[in-house]
C-alpha positions as CSV (number, residue, x, y, z in Angstrom):
1,X,-10.8,-12.8,4.2
2,X,-10.3,-9.0,3.9
3,X,-7.1,-9.3,6.0
4,X,-5.8,-12.1,3.8
5,X,-6.4,-10.2,0.6
6,X,-4.7,-7.0,2.0
7,X,-1.7,-9.0,3.2
8,X,-1.4,-10.8,-0.2
9,X,-1.2,-7.5,-2.1
10,X,1.1,-5.8,0.4
11,X,3.5,-8.8,0.2
12,X,3.3,-8.8,-3.6
13,X,4.4,-5.1,-3.7
14,X,7.1,-5.5,-1.1
15,X,8.5,-8.6,-2.8
16,X,8.5,-6.8,-6.2
17,X,6.1,-9.2,-7.8
18,X,3.7,-6.4,-8.5
19,X,3.8,-2.6,-8.6
20,X,1.1,-0.6,-6.8
21,X,-0.4,0.3,-10.1
22,X,-0.9,-3.4,-10.9
23,X,-3.0,-4.1,-7.8
24,X,-6.6,-5.2,-8.3
25,X,-9.5,-5.8,-6.0
26,X,-12.2,-4.0,-4.2
27,X,-11.7,-0.3,-3.5
28,X,-11.6,-1.0,0.3
29,X,-8.7,-3.5,-0.2
30,X,-6.8,-1.1,-2.4
31,X,-7.3,1.7,0.1
32,X,-6.0,-0.5,2.9
33,X,-3.0,-1.5,0.9
34,X,-2.2,2.0,-0.1
35,X,-2.6,3.3,3.5
36,X,-0.2,0.6,4.7
37,X,2.3,1.3,2.0
38,X,2.1,5.0,2.6
39,X,1.0,5.8,-1.0
40,X,-2.3,5.8,-2.8
41,X,-0.8,6.9,-6.1
42,X,-1.7,4.5,-8.8
43,X,-3.8,2.4,-6.4
44,X,-6.9,4.6,-6.0
45,X,-7.9,8.1,-6.9
46,X,-9.2,8.7,-3.4
47,X,-7.3,11.1,-1.1
48,X,-5.8,9.7,2.1
49,X,-8.6,11.2,4.2
50,X,-11.2,9.7,1.9
51,X,-9.4,6.3,1.9
52,X,-9.6,6.2,5.7
53,X,-13.3,7.2,5.6
54,X,-14.0,4.5,3.0
55,X,-12.9,1.7,5.4
56,X,-15.2,0.1,8.0
57,X,-14.1,0.8,11.6
58,X,-12.8,-2.8,12.0
59,X,-10.7,-2.4,8.9
60,X,-9.3,0.9,10.1
61,X,-8.0,-0.9,13.2
62,X,-6.5,-3.6,10.9
63,X,-4.7,-1.0,8.8
64,X,-3.2,0.5,11.9
65,X,-2.0,-3.0,13.0
66,X,-0.6,-3.8,9.5
67,X,1.2,-0.4,9.4
68,X,3.0,-1.3,12.6
69,X,3.7,-4.9,11.4
70,X,5.0,-4.0,8.0
71,X,6.6,-0.7,9.0
72,X,10.3,-1.7,8.5
73,X,9.6,-3.5,5.3
74,X,7.7,-0.6,3.9
75,X,10.4,1.8,4.8
76,X,13.0,-0.4,3.0
77,X,10.7,-0.7,0.0
78,X,10.2,3.1,-0.2
79,X,13.9,3.8,0.2
80,X,14.7,1.3,-2.6
81,X,12.0,2.7,-4.9
82,X,13.1,6.2,-4.3
83,X,16.7,5.3,-5.1
84,X,15.6,3.5,-8.3
85,X,13.6,6.5,-9.3
86,X,16.5,8.8,-8.7
87,X,18.6,6.6,-10.9
88,X,15.9,6.6,-13.6
89,X,14.8,3.0,-13.1
90,X,11.2,3.4,-11.9
91,X,8.7,5.6,-10.3
92,X,9.0,7.0,-6.9
93,X,6.4,6.4,-4.2
94,X,4.9,9.5,-2.9
């Protein structure tokens, strides 16, 4: 269930259906999504270190798996978002 919720939100952001700021759900889910996307800005006020600490050990392992799985898509999303921000069309992921 946790994995499904995290995947749904990652895919919503990567597809452009939602921005990171529009994500809802438990803090642990938002932390996991932000850690996979490489940005917690707008998702949670926790630092990266605190976000990792917030997750249960099994969910930490899941986040590492999802980072590998979604790595190429996340890089493309970040590149597109940075280009849009540079052109004045949106915010830039940090």
